[in-house]
LUMKE-545076 format. One record per atom (N, C-alpha, C): residue number from 1; atom name; z, x, y; residue in one letter. Coordinates in steps of 0.1 Angstrom, whole numbers, plus 5000, padded with zeros to 4 digits. Each point is the difference from the previous one (the first is absolute). Layout:
BEGIN
<r pos="NUM" site="CA" Z="Z" X="X" Y="Y" code="A"/>
...
END
This chain:
BEGIN
<r pos="1" site="N" Z="4032" X="6960" Y="0450" code="X"/>
<r pos="1" site="CA" Z="4997" X="4986" Y="5000" code="X"/>
<r pos="1" site="C" Z="4990" X="4997" Y="5010" code="X"/>
<r pos="2" site="N" Z="4990" X="4992" Y="4997" code="X"/>
<r pos="2" site="CA" Z="4990" X="4996" Y="5009" code="X"/>
<r pos="2" site="C" Z="5003" X="4987" Y="5007" code="X"/>
<r pos="3" site="N" Z="4990" X="4995" Y="5008" code="X"/>
<r pos="3" site="CA" Z="5002" X="4988" Y="5009" code="X"/>
<r pos="3" site="C" Z="5003" X="4988" Y="4991" code="X"/>
<r pos="4" site="N" Z="4993" X="4999" Y="4989" code="X"/>
<r pos="4" site="CA" Z="5001" X="4988" Y="4991" code="X"/>
<r pos="4" site="C" Z="5015" X="5000" Y="4994" code="X"/>
<r pos="5" site="N" Z="5004" X="5012" Y="4996" code="X"/>
<r pos="5" site="CA" Z="5014" X="5001" Y="4995" code="X"/>
<r pos="5" site="C" Z="5010" X="4996" Y="5010" code="X"/>
<r pos="6" site="N" Z="4999" X="5005" Y="5012" code="X"/>
<r pos="6" site="CA" Z="5010" X="4996" Y="5011" code="X"/>
<r pos="6" site="C" Z="4999" X="4985" Y="5003" code="X"/>
<r pos="7" site="N" Z="4988" X="4995" Y="5001" code="X"/>
<r pos="7" site="CA" Z="4999" X="4986" Y="5003" code="X"/>
<r pos="7" site="C" Z="5006" X="4991" Y="4989" code="X"/>
<r pos="8" site="N" Z="4997" X="5004" Y="4988" code="X"/>
<r pos="8" site="CA" Z="5006" X="4992" Y="4989" code="X"/>
<r pos="8" site="C" Z="5015" X="5001" Y="5000" code="X"/>
<r pos="9" site="N" Z="5005" X="5012" Y="5003" code="X"/>
<r pos="9" site="CA" Z="5015" X="5002" Y="5000" code="X"/>
<r pos="9" site="C" Z="5006" X="4991" Y="5012" code="X"/>
<r pos="10" site="N" Z="4993" X="5000" Y="5011" code="X"/>
<r pos="10" site="CA" Z="5005" X="4992" Y="5011" code="X"/>
<r pos="10" site="C" Z="5000" X="4985" Y="4997" code="X"/>
<r pos="11" site="N" Z="4990" X="4995" Y="4993" code="X"/>
<r pos="11" site="CA" Z="4999" X="4986" Y="4996" code="X"/>
<r pos="11" site="C" Z="5011" X="4997" Y="4990" code="X"/>
<r pos="12" site="N" Z="5002" X="5009" Y="4991" code="X"/>
<r pos="12" site="CA" Z="5011" X="4997" Y="4990" code="X"/>
<r pos="12" site="C" Z="5013" X="5000" Y="5006" code="X"/>
<r pos="13" site="N" Z="5003" X="5009" Y="5010" code="X"/>
<r pos="13" site="CA" Z="5012" X="4999" Y="5007" code="X"/>
<r pos="13" site="C" Z="5002" X="4987" Y="5008" code="X"/>
<r pos="14" site="N" Z="4989" X="4996" Y="5007" code="X"/>
<r pos="14" site="CA" Z="5000" X="4987" Y="5007" code="X"/>
<r pos="14" site="C" Z="5004" X="4989" Y="4991" code="X"/>
<r pos="15" site="N" Z="4993" X="5000" Y="4988" code="X"/>
<r pos="15" site="CA" Z="5003" X="4989" Y="4990" code="X"/>
<r pos="15" site="C" Z="5014" X="5000" Y="4995" code="X"/>
<r pos="16" site="N" Z="5005" X="5012" Y="4997" code="X"/>
<r pos="16" site="CA" Z="5014" X="5002" Y="4995" code="X"/>
<r pos="16" site="C" Z="5010" X="4995" Y="5011" code="X"/>
<r pos="17" site="N" Z="4998" X="5004" Y="5012" code="X"/>
<r pos="17" site="CA" Z="5009" X="4996" Y="5011" code="X"/>
<r pos="17" site="C" Z="4999" X="4985" Y="5002" code="X"/>
<r pos="18" site="N" Z="4988" X="4995" Y="5000" code="X"/>
<r pos="18" site="CA" Z="4999" X="4985" Y="5002" code="X"/>
<r pos="18" site="C" Z="5007" X="4992" Y="4989" code="X"/>
<r pos="19" site="N" Z="4998" X="5004" Y="4987" code="X"/>
<r pos="19" site="CA" Z="5007" X="4993" Y="4989" code="X"/>
<r pos="19" site="C" Z="5015" X="5003" Y="5001" code="X"/>
<r pos="20" site="N" Z="5004" X="5011" Y="5004" code="X"/>
<r pos="20" site="CA" Z="5015" X="5003" Y="5002" code="X"/>
<r pos="20" site="C" Z="5006" X="4990" Y="5011" code="X"/>
<r pos="21" site="N" Z="4992" X="4998" Y="5011" code="X"/>
<r pos="21" site="CA" Z="5005" X="4991" Y="5010" code="X"/>
<r pos="21" site="C" Z="5000" X="4986" Y="4995" code="X"/>
<r pos="22" site="N" Z="4990" X="4996" Y="4992" code="X"/>
<r pos="22" site="CA" Z="5000" X="4986" Y="4995" code="X"/>
<r pos="22" site="C" Z="5012" X="4998" Y="4991" code="X"/>
<r pos="23" site="N" Z="5004" X="5010" Y="4992" code="X"/>
<r pos="23" site="CA" Z="5011" X="4999" Y="4991" code="X"/>
<r pos="23" site="C" Z="5013" X="5000" Y="5008" code="X"/>
<r pos="24" site="N" Z="5002" X="5008" Y="5010" code="X"/>
<r pos="24" site="CA" Z="5012" X="5000" Y="5008" code="X"/>
<r pos="24" site="C" Z="5001" X="4987" Y="5007" code="X"/>
<r pos="25" site="N" Z="4989" X="4996" Y="5006" code="X"/>
<r pos="25" site="CA" Z="4999" X="4987" Y="5007" code="X"/>
<r pos="25" site="C" Z="5005" X="4988" Y="4992" code="X"/>
<r pos="26" site="N" Z="4996" X="5000" Y="4987" code="X"/>
<r pos="26" site="CA" Z="5004" X="4989" Y="4992" code="X"/>
<r pos="26" site="C" Z="5016" X="4999" Y="4999" code="X"/>
<r pos="27" site="N" Z="5006" X="5012" Y="4998" code="X"/>
<r pos="27" site="CA" Z="5015" X="5000" Y="4998" code="X"/>
<r pos="27" site="C" Z="5007" X="4998" Y="5014" code="X"/>
<r pos="28" site="N" Z="4994" X="5004" Y="5011" code="X"/>
<r pos="28" site="CA" Z="5007" X="4999" Y="5013" code="X"/>
<r pos="28" site="C" Z="4998" X="4985" Y="5005" code="X"/>
<r pos="29" site="N" Z="4987" X="4996" Y="5000" code="X"/>
<r pos="29" site="CA" Z="4997" X="4986" Y="5005" code="X"/>
<r pos="29" site="C" Z="4988" X="4995" Y="4992" code="X"/>
<r pos="30" site="N" Z="5002" X="4992" Y="4990" code="X"/>
<r pos="30" site="CA" Z="4989" X="4996" Y="4992" code="X"/>
<r pos="30" site="C" Z="4989" X="4992" Y="5007" code="X"/>
<r pos="31" site="N" Z="5004" X="4994" Y="5011" code="X"/>
<r pos="31" site="CA" Z="4990" X="4992" Y="5008" code="X"/>
<r pos="31" site="C" Z="4992" X="5008" Y="5009" code="X"/>
<r pos="32" site="N" Z="5004" X="5013" Y="5003" code="X"/>
<r pos="32" site="CA" Z="4993" X="5008" Y="5009" code="X"/>
<r pos="32" site="C" Z="4988" X="5007" Y="4994" code="X"/>
<r pos="33" site="N" Z="4990" X="5003" Y="5008" code="X"/>
<r pos="33" site="CA" Z="4988" X="5007" Y="4995" code="X"/>
<r pos="33" site="C" Z="5001" X="5014" Y="5004" code="X"/>
<r pos="34" site="N" Z="5003" X="5009" Y="4991" code="X"/>
<r pos="34" site="CA" Z="5001" X="5014" Y="5003" code="X"/>
<r pos="34" site="C" Z="4987" X="5008" Y="4995" code="X"/>
<r pos="35" site="N" Z="4990" X="4993" Y="4996" code="X"/>
<r pos="35" site="CA" Z="4987" X="5006" Y="4996" code="X"/>
<r pos="35" site="C" Z="4992" X="5004" Y="5012" code="X"/>
<r pos="36" site="N" Z="5001" X="5013" Y="5003" code="X"/>
<r pos="36" site="CA" Z="4994" X="5006" Y="5012" code="X"/>
<r pos="36" site="C" Z="4985" X="4998" Y="5000" code="X"/>
<r pos="37" site="N" Z="4993" X="5001" Y="4988" code="X"/>
<r pos="37" site="CA" Z="4986" X="4998" Y="5000" code="X"/>
<r pos="37" site="C" Z="4996" X="4986" Y="5004" code="X"/>
<r pos="38" site="N" Z="5008" X="4990" Y="4995" code="X"/>
<r pos="38" site="CA" Z="4998" X="4986" Y="5004" code="X"/>
<r pos="38" site="C" Z="5003" X="4998" Y="5015" code="X"/>
<r pos="39" site="N" Z="5011" X="5006" Y="5005" code="X"/>
<r pos="39" site="CA" Z="5003" X="4999" Y="5014" code="X"/>
<r pos="39" site="C" Z="4989" X="5006" Y="5009" code="X"/>
<r pos="40" site="N" Z="4995" X="5011" Y="4996" code="X"/>
<r pos="40" site="CA" Z="4990" X="5007" Y="5009" code="X"/>
<r pos="40" site="C" Z="4986" X="4993" Y="4999" code="X"/>
<r pos="41" site="N" Z="4996" X="4997" Y="4987" code="X"/>
<r pos="41" site="CA" Z="4986" X="4995" Y="4998" code="X"/>
<r pos="41" site="C" Z="5000" X="4986" Y="4995" code="X"/>
<r pos="42" site="N" Z="5011" X="4993" Y="5001" code="X"/>
<r pos="42" site="CA" Z="5001" X="4986" Y="4994" code="X"/>
<r pos="42" site="C" Z="4990" X="4990" Y="5007" code="X"/>
<r pos="43" site="N" Z="4997" X="5003" Y="5013" code="X"/>
<r pos="43" site="CA" Z="4991" X="4991" Y="5007" code="X"/>
<r pos="43" site="C" Z="4985" X="5001" Y="4995" code="X"/>
<r pos="44" site="N" Z="4998" X="5011" Y="4993" code="X"/>
<r pos="44" site="CA" Z="4986" X="5003" Y="4994" code="X"/>
<r pos="44" site="C" Z="5002" X="5002" Y="4985" code="X"/>
<r pos="45" site="N" Z="5000" X="4989" Y="4992" code="X"/>
<r pos="45" site="CA" Z="5003" X="5001" Y="4986" code="X"/>
<r pos="45" site="C" Z="4991" X="5010" Y="4993" code="X"/>
<r pos="46" site="N" Z="4987" X="5001" Y="5003" code="X"/>
<r pos="46" site="CA" Z="4991" X="5009" Y="4994" code="X"/>
<r pos="46" site="C" Z="5004" X="5014" Y="5001" code="X"/>
<r pos="47" site="N" Z="5005" X="5004" Y="5012" code="X"/>
<r pos="47" site="CA" Z="5004" X="5013" Y="5003" code="X"/>
<r pos="47" site="C" Z="5013" X="5003" Y="4993" code="X"/>
<r pos="48" site="N" Z="5009" X="4990" Y="5000" code="X"/>
<r pos="48" site="CA" Z="5013" X="5002" Y="4992" code="X"/>
<r pos="48" site="C" Z="4997" X="5003" Y="4986" code="X"/>
<r pos="49" site="N" Z="4991" X="4992" Y="4993" code="X"/>
<r pos="49" site="CA" Z="4998" X="5003" Y="4986" code="X"/>
<r pos="49" site="C" Z="4991" X="5012" Y="4998" code="X"/>
<r pos="50" site="N" Z="4992" X="5004" Y="5010" code="X"/>
<r pos="50" site="CA" Z="4993" X="5013" Y="4999" code="X"/>
<r pos="50" site="C" Z="5010" X="5012" Y="4999" code="X"/>
<r pos="51" site="N" Z="5011" X="4999" Y="5008" code="X"/>
<r pos="51" site="CA" Z="5010" X="5010" Y="5000" code="X"/>
<r pos="51" site="C" Z="5007" X="5000" Y="4986" code="X"/>
<r pos="52" site="N" Z="5003" X="4989" Y="4995" code="X"/>
<r pos="52" site="CA" Z="5006" X="4999" Y="4986" code="X"/>
<r pos="52" site="C" Z="4991" X="5007" Y="4990" code="X"/>
<r pos="53" site="N" Z="4987" X="4997" Y="5001" code="X"/>
<r pos="53" site="CA" Z="4990" X="5005" Y="4991" code="X"/>
<r pos="53" site="C" Z="4999" X="5016" Y="5001" code="X"/>
<r pos="54" site="N" Z="5000" X="5004" Y="5012" code="X"/>
<r pos="54" site="CA" Z="5000" X="5015" Y="5003" code="X"/>
<r pos="54" site="C" Z="5012" X="5007" Y="4994" code="X"/>
<r pos="55" site="N" Z="5012" X="4993" Y="5002" code="X"/>
<r pos="55" site="CA" Z="5012" X="5006" Y="4995" code="X"/>
<r pos="55" site="C" Z="5000" X="5000" Y="4984" code="X"/>
<r pos="56" site="N" Z="4995" X="4990" Y="4994" code="X"/>
<r pos="56" site="CA" Z="4998" X="5000" Y="4986" code="X"/>
<r pos="56" site="C" Z="4991" X="5010" Y="4995" code="X"/>
<r pos="57" site="N" Z="4989" X="5002" Y="5006" code="X"/>
<r pos="57" site="CA" Z="4990" X="5010" Y="4996" code="X"/>
<r pos="57" site="C" Z="5006" X="5014" Y="5002" code="X"/>
<r pos="58" site="N" Z="5008" X="5002" Y="5011" code="X"/>
<r pos="58" site="CA" Z="5007" X="5013" Y="5002" code="X"/>
<r pos="58" site="C" Z="5010" X="5003" Y="4989" code="X"/>
<r pos="59" site="N" Z="5006" X="4989" Y="4995" code="X"/>
<r pos="59" site="CA" Z="5009" X="5002" Y="4989" code="X"/>
<r pos="59" site="C" Z="4993" X="5005" Y="4987" code="X"/>
<r pos="60" site="N" Z="4988" X="4994" Y="4997" code="X"/>
<r pos="60" site="CA" Z="4992" X="5004" Y="4989" code="X"/>
<r pos="60" site="C" Z="4996" X="5014" Y="5002" code="X"/>
<r pos="61" site="N" Z="4995" X="5004" Y="5012" code="X"/>
<r pos="61" site="CA" Z="4996" X="5013" Y="5003" code="X"/>
<r pos="61" site="C" Z="5012" X="5010" Y="4998" code="X"/>
<r pos="62" site="N" Z="5012" X="4995" Y="5004" code="X"/>
<r pos="62" site="CA" Z="5012" X="5008" Y="4998" code="X"/>
<r pos="62" site="C" Z="5003" X="5004" Y="4986" code="X"/>
<r pos="63" site="N" Z="4997" X="4991" Y="4990" code="X"/>
<r pos="63" site="CA" Z="5001" X="5004" Y="4986" code="X"/>
<r pos="63" site="C" Z="4991" X="5011" Y="4996" code="X"/>
<r pos="64" site="N" Z="4987" X="4999" Y="5005" code="X"/>
<r pos="64" site="CA" Z="4991" X="5010" Y="4997" code="X"/>
<r pos="64" site="C" Z="5004" X="5014" Y="5007" code="X"/>
<r pos="65" site="N" Z="5004" X="4999" Y="5012" code="X"/>
<r pos="65" site="CA" Z="5005" X="5012" Y="5007" code="X"/>
<r pos="65" site="C" Z="5012" X="5006" Y="4994" code="X"/>
<r pos="66" site="N" Z="5009" X="4992" Y="4995" code="X"/>
<r pos="66" site="CA" Z="5012" X="5006" Y="4993" code="X"/>
<r pos="66" site="C" Z="4996" X="5007" Y="4987" code="X"/>
<r pos="67" site="N" Z="4990" X="4994" Y="4993" code="X"/>
<r pos="67" site="CA" Z="4996" X="5007" Y="4988" code="X"/>
<r pos="67" site="C" Z="4993" X="5013" Y="5003" code="X"/>
<r pos="68" site="N" Z="4992" X="5000" Y="5011" code="X"/>
<r pos="68" site="CA" Z="4993" X="5012" Y="5005" code="X"/>
<r pos="68" site="C" Z="5010" X="5011" Y="5004" code="X"/>
<r pos="69" site="N" Z="5011" X="4996" Y="5007" code="X"/>
<r pos="69" site="CA" Z="5010" X="5010" Y="5004" code="X"/>
<r pos="69" site="C" Z="5008" X="5005" Y="4988" code="X"/>
<r pos="70" site="N" Z="5002" X="4991" Y="4991" code="X"/>
<r pos="70" site="CA" Z="5008" X="5004" Y="4988" code="X"/>
<r pos="70" site="C" Z="4992" X="5009" Y="4990" code="X"/>
<r pos="71" site="N" Z="4987" X="5000" Y="5002" code="X"/>
<r pos="71" site="CA" Z="4991" X="5009" Y="4992" code="X"/>
<r pos="71" site="C" Z="4996" X="4993" Y="4987" code="X"/>
<r pos="72" site="N" Z="5001" X="4987" Y="4999" code="X"/>
<r pos="72" site="CA" Z="4996" X="4993" Y="4988" code="X"/>
<r pos="72" site="C" Z="4985" X="5000" Y="4999" code="X"/>
<r pos="73" site="N" Z="4995" X="5003" Y="4989" code="X"/>
<r pos="73" site="CA" Z="4985" X="5001" Y="4998" code="X"/>
<r pos="73" site="C" Z="4995" X="4986" Y="4998" code="X"/>
<r pos="74" site="N" Z="4990" X="4996" Y="5009" code="X"/>
<r pos="74" site="CA" Z="4994" X="4987" Y="4999" code="X"/>
<r pos="74" site="C" Z="4985" X="5000" Y="4995" code="X"/>
<r pos="75" site="N" Z="4994" X="5012" Y="4999" code="X"/>
<r pos="75" site="CA" Z="4986" X="5001" Y="4996" code="X"/>
<r pos="75" site="C" Z="4999" X="5002" Y="4985" code="X"/>
<r pos="76" site="N" Z="4988" X="4999" Y="4995" code="X"/>
<r pos="76" site="CA" Z="4998" X="5001" Y="4985" code="X"/>
<r pos="76" site="C" Z="4997" X="5014" Y="4997" code="X"/>
<r pos="77" site="N" Z="5011" X="5008" Y="5000" code="X"/>
<r pos="77" site="CA" Z="4998" X="5015" Y="4998" code="X"/>
<r pos="77" site="C" Z="5006" X="5004" Y="4986" code="X"/>
<r pos="78" site="N" Z="5002" X="4990" Y="4991" code="X"/>
<r pos="78" site="CA" Z="5006" X="5003" Y="4987" code="X"/>
<r pos="78" site="C" Z="5015" X="5001" Y="5000" code="X"/>
<r pos="79" site="N" Z="5006" X="4999" Y="5011" code="X"/>
<r pos="79" site="CA" Z="5015" X="5000" Y="5001" code="X"/>
<r pos="79" site="C" Z="5005" X="4986" Y="4997" code="X"/>
<r pos="80" site="N" Z="5012" X="5000" Y="4995" code="X"/>
<r pos="80" site="CA" Z="5007" X="4987" Y="4998" code="X"/>
<r pos="80" site="C" Z="5004" X="4994" Y="5014" code="X"/>
<r pos="81" site="N" Z="4999" X="4987" Y="5001" code="X"/>
<r pos="81" site="CA" Z="5004" X="4994" Y="5013" code="X"/>
<r pos="81" site="C" Z="5015" X="5002" Y="5002" code="X"/>
<r pos="82" site="N" Z="5003" X="5004" Y="5011" code="X"/>
<r pos="82" site="CA" Z="5014" X="5003" Y="5003" code="X"/>
<r pos="82" site="C" Z="5004" X="5015" Y="4999" code="X"/>
<r pos="83" site="N" Z="4991" X="5008" Y="4994" code="X"/>
<r pos="83" site="CA" Z="5003" X="5014" Y="4999" code="X"/>
<r pos="83" site="C" Z="4998" X="5006" Y="5013" code="X"/>
<r pos="84" site="N" Z="5009" X="5009" Y="5004" code="X"/>
<r pos="84" site="CA" Z="5000" X="5006" Y="5013" code="X"/>
<r pos="84" site="C" Z="4991" X="5012" Y="5000" code="X"/>
<r pos="85" site="N" Z="4993" X="5002" Y="5011" code="X"/>
<r pos="85" site="CA" Z="4992" X="5012" Y="5002" code="X"/>
<r pos="85" site="C" Z="5007" X="5011" Y="5007" code="X"/>
<r pos="86" site="N" Z="4996" X="5012" Y="4998" code="X"/>
<r pos="86" site="CA" Z="5007" X="5011" Y="5007" code="X"/>
<r pos="86" site="C" Z="4994" X="5002" Y="5013" code="X"/>
<r pos="87" site="N" Z="5008" X="5001" Y="5011" code="X"/>
<r pos="87" site="CA" Z="4994" X="5003" Y="5013" code="X"/>
<r pos="87" site="C" Z="4993" X="5013" Y="5000" code="X"/>
<r pos="88" site="N" Z="4989" X="5001" Y="5008" code="X"/>
<r pos="88" site="CA" Z="4992" X="5012" Y="5001" code="X"/>
<r pos="88" site="C" Z="5004" X="5008" Y="5012" code="X"/>
END
């Protein structure tokens, strides 16, 4: 895994933990704000939404990375989409 893969993984984990805390916070105390991104960056809305954007882009990259790891062919090599390639 390269630097982009690790960065995307870290952002996806941050997003997952943040949404988990938001969900838990709703059931524990609906009036409380358990959104850590909002708590940390809420005073700078542009930065807060930049973090959300990066987490979303990391999720999209995660789909690509998962298909790469699974060996799904994505190029136009004559193979059917979804056909697995043999590791070399």
